[in-house]
C-alpha positions as CSV (number, residue, x, y, z in Angstrom):
1,M,-11.8,13.4,4.0
2,N,-14.3,16.2,3.3
3,Y,-17.5,15.5,1.5
4,D,-19.9,17.7,-0.5
5,E,-23.1,17.3,-2.4
6,G,-24.9,19.0,-5.2
7,P,-27.1,22.0,-4.5
8,L,-30.4,21.4,-2.9
9,T,-32.7,22.9,-5.5
10,F,-35.5,20.4,-5.0
11,D,-38.2,19.9,-2.4
12,P,-37.6,17.8,0.7
13,T,-37.4,14.0,0.1
14,Y,-39.1,12.8,3.3
15,K,-41.8,12.5,5.1
16,Y,-44.7,12.0,2.8
17,K,-47.9,10.3,3.4
18,Y,-47.4,6.8,2.0
19,Q,-47.5,6.7,-1.8
20,S,-48.6,10.3,-2.1
21,E,-47.4,13.8,-2.9
22,T,-48.7,15.1,0.5
23,Y,-46.4,15.7,3.4
24,D,-47.3,13.7,6.5
25,T,-49.1,16.0,9.0
26,S,-50.0,13.3,11.5
27,K,-49.7,13.7,15.2
28,K,-46.0,12.8,15.0
29,E,-45.5,16.3,13.4
30,R,-42.5,15.3,11.4
31,V,-40.9,18.2,9.6
32,P,-40.2,17.5,5.9
33,S,-36.5,17.1,5.3
34,W,-33.7,16.1,2.9
35,T,-32.8,12.7,4.3
36,D,-31.6,11.0,1.1
37,R,-28.3,12.4,-0.1
38,I,-25.5,11.7,-2.6
39,L,-22.2,12.8,-1.2
40,F,-18.9,12.9,-3.0
41,S,-15.3,13.6,-2.0
42,Q,-14.1,17.2,-2.3
43,N,-10.6,15.8,-2.8
44,T,-11.5,14.6,-6.3
45,D,-12.3,16.2,-9.6
46,T,-16.0,15.4,-9.3
47,T,-18.6,17.8,-10.6
48,P,-22.4,17.3,-10.2
49,I,-24.1,17.7,-13.5
50,F,-27.7,16.8,-12.4
51,Y,-28.8,16.4,-8.8
52,S,-32.5,16.1,-7.9
53,R,-35.2,13.9,-6.5
54,A,-37.3,11.3,-8.4
55,E,-41.0,11.9,-8.5
56,I,-41.8,8.4,-7.5
57,D,-44.6,7.6,-5.0
58,L,-43.7,4.2,-3.7
59,S,-43.0,5.0,-0.1
60,D,-42.7,8.0,2.3
61,H,-39.4,8.9,0.6
62,K,-38.6,10.5,-2.8
63,P,-35.3,8.9,-4.0
64,V,-32.4,11.2,-4.9
65,L,-30.7,10.8,-8.2
66,G,-27.5,12.4,-9.6
67,L,-25.3,12.5,-12.6
68,F,-21.7,13.3,-12.0
69,S,-18.6,14.1,-14.1
70,F,-15.3,12.9,-12.8
71,K,-11.7,12.2,-13.9
72,V,-10.5,8.6,-14.0
73,R,-6.9,7.9,-13.3
74,R,-5.1,5.4,-15.6
75,I,-3.6,2.5,-13.8
76,N,0.0,1.6,-14.6
77,K,-0.5,-2.1,-15.0
78,E,3.2,-2.9,-15.0
79,L,3.7,-1.2,-11.7
80,M,0.6,-2.7,-10.3
81,K,1.9,-6.2,-11.2
82,E,5.3,-5.5,-9.6
83,V,3.7,-4.3,-6.4
84,E,1.4,-7.4,-6.4
85,E,4.4,-9.7,-6.8
86,Q,6.2,-7.9,-3.9
87,V,3.2,-8.4,-1.6
88,I,2.9,-12.1,-2.5
89,R,6.6,-12.6,-1.9
90,K,6.4,-10.9,1.5
91,C,3.4,-12.9,2.5
92,R,5.0,-16.2,1.6
93,A,8.2,-15.2,3.5
94,E,6.1,-14.6,6.6
95,L,4.5,-18.0,6.5
């Protein structure tokens, strides 16, 4: 299965100085990056409407948030019940 994500139109989400807006420039020399992602299957009718980071200073990460539009399939409840009964009968027969 192939996955996709919304466009990265926001600043990196990691590595900030703890509870700040400043990138960590300590001796570890970590490069700011996009470590928090929301992925969705390319095999579905999913469309990102909003994809960004939250401007929250609670850790060294900025959480990613997204709003997506997608199609929901209707379930044929009669067919589902029939399949469920078949599975139950088969399981009982194997006991």
